[in-house]
C-alpha positions as CSV (number, residue, x, y, z in Angstrom):
1,M,-11.1,-12.0,0.5
2,E,-7.8,-10.9,1.7
3,R,-6.3,-7.5,0.4
4,V,-3.0,-7.6,-1.7
5,P,-0.8,-4.9,-0.4
6,K,0.4,-2.0,-2.8
7,S,3.7,-2.4,-4.1
8,V,6.0,0.0,-4.0
9,F,8.5,0.8,-7.0
10,T,12.0,2.2,-6.0
11,K,12.4,5.4,-8.1
12,E,15.4,3.6,-9.9
13,F,13.1,1.1,-11.0
14,K,10.7,3.6,-12.1
15,E,13.3,5.2,-14.4
16,E,14.5,2.0,-16.2
17,A,11.0,1.0,-16.8
18,V,10.5,4.2,-18.6
19,K,13.7,4.4,-20.4
20,M,13.0,0.5,-21.5
21,V,9.8,2.0,-23.0
22,T,10.7,5.6,-24.7
23,E,14.3,4.1,-26.2
24,G,13.2,0.4,-26.6
25,Q,11.1,-1.4,-29.4
26,L,8.9,-3.3,-27.4
27,T,5.6,-2.3,-26.3
28,I,4.4,-1.0,-23.0
29,P,1.8,-4.4,-22.5
30,E,5.3,-6.4,-23.5
31,I,8.0,-4.3,-21.0
32,G,5.2,-4.9,-18.4
33,R,4.6,-8.6,-18.6
34,R,8.4,-8.8,-18.2
35,L,8.7,-6.6,-15.3
36,S,5.4,-8.2,-14.1
37,I,4.0,-4.5,-13.6
38,P,0.5,-3.9,-15.0
39,K,0.8,-2.1,-18.1
40,L,-1.1,0.9,-16.7
41,T,1.0,1.2,-13.9
42,L,3.7,1.2,-17.0
43,A,1.7,4.0,-19.2
44,H,1.2,5.8,-16.2
45,W,4.9,5.9,-15.4
46,V,5.5,7.2,-19.1
47,K,2.9,10.0,-19.2
48,I,4.4,11.6,-15.8
49,A,7.8,11.2,-17.4
50,K,7.2,13.3,-19.9
51,E,5.7,15.6,-17.7
52,G,8.8,15.6,-15.5
53,T,6.9,14.8,-12.4
54,L,8.2,11.2,-12.3
55,N,10.6,11.7,-9.5
56,T,8.8,13.8,-7.2
57,N,7.6,12.1,-4.2
58,R,4.2,12.9,-2.9
59,K,4.2,13.2,1.0
60,Q,2.0,12.3,3.4
61,R,0.9,14.9,5.8
62,P,1.6,14.2,9.6
63,V,-1.7,12.6,11.2
64,I,-2.6,14.9,14.6
65,G,-3.5,13.6,17.7
66,E,-6.8,14.5,17.1
67,E,-7.3,11.9,14.1
68,M,-5.7,9.1,16.0
69,E,-7.8,9.5,18.4
70,L,-11.0,9.7,16.5
71,T,-9.6,6.1,14.3
72,R,-9.2,4.6,17.7
73,L,-12.6,5.5,19.1
74,K,-14.2,4.2,15.6
75,R,-12.3,1.3,16.0
76,E,-13.3,0.6,19.5
77,T,-17.4,1.2,18.6
78,T,-17.4,-1.0,15.5
79,N,-15.3,-3.8,17.5
80,P,-17.6,-6.6,18.9
81,W,-15.3,-7.2,21.3
82,Y,-15.6,-3.7,22.9
83,L,-19.3,-3.3,22.3
84,S,-20.0,-6.7,24.5
85,G,-17.5,-5.3,27.3
86,H,-15.0,-8.4,26.8
87,N,-11.3,-8.0,26.5
88,P,-9.9,-9.8,24.1
89,C,-6.3,-9.7,25.8
90,H,-8.5,-11.8,28.7
91,H,-9.3,-14.7,26.2
92,L,-6.0,-15.1,25.3
93,R,-4.7,-15.2,28.8
94,R,-6.7,-17.9,29.6
95,W,-6.5,-20.0,26.5
96,S,-2.4,-19.8,27.0
97,L,-2.7,-20.4,30.7
98,T,-4.7,-23.9,29.5
99,M,-1.9,-24.7,26.8
100,E,0.5,-25.1,29.8
């Protein structure tokens, strides 16, 4: 099963959605259906808007070199191609040569 990518909404979209809830006559589930967003997401936006933190962007900390190296090593040690000593690029090159 493939993983569905996480949706990213603009600040303006979130503000307008919250405004529809706070000023409109419609319920959160109805607005969620109309905007094609989960009702729990919309309810969360309304909650944090009331706290005044809707527009604050959470910045991720930069990845340091050691973390990058650790990730690379984990990938290599769990990838069957690396464990068997094969180079996946070698097989792709051989396949492309037979296709010519």
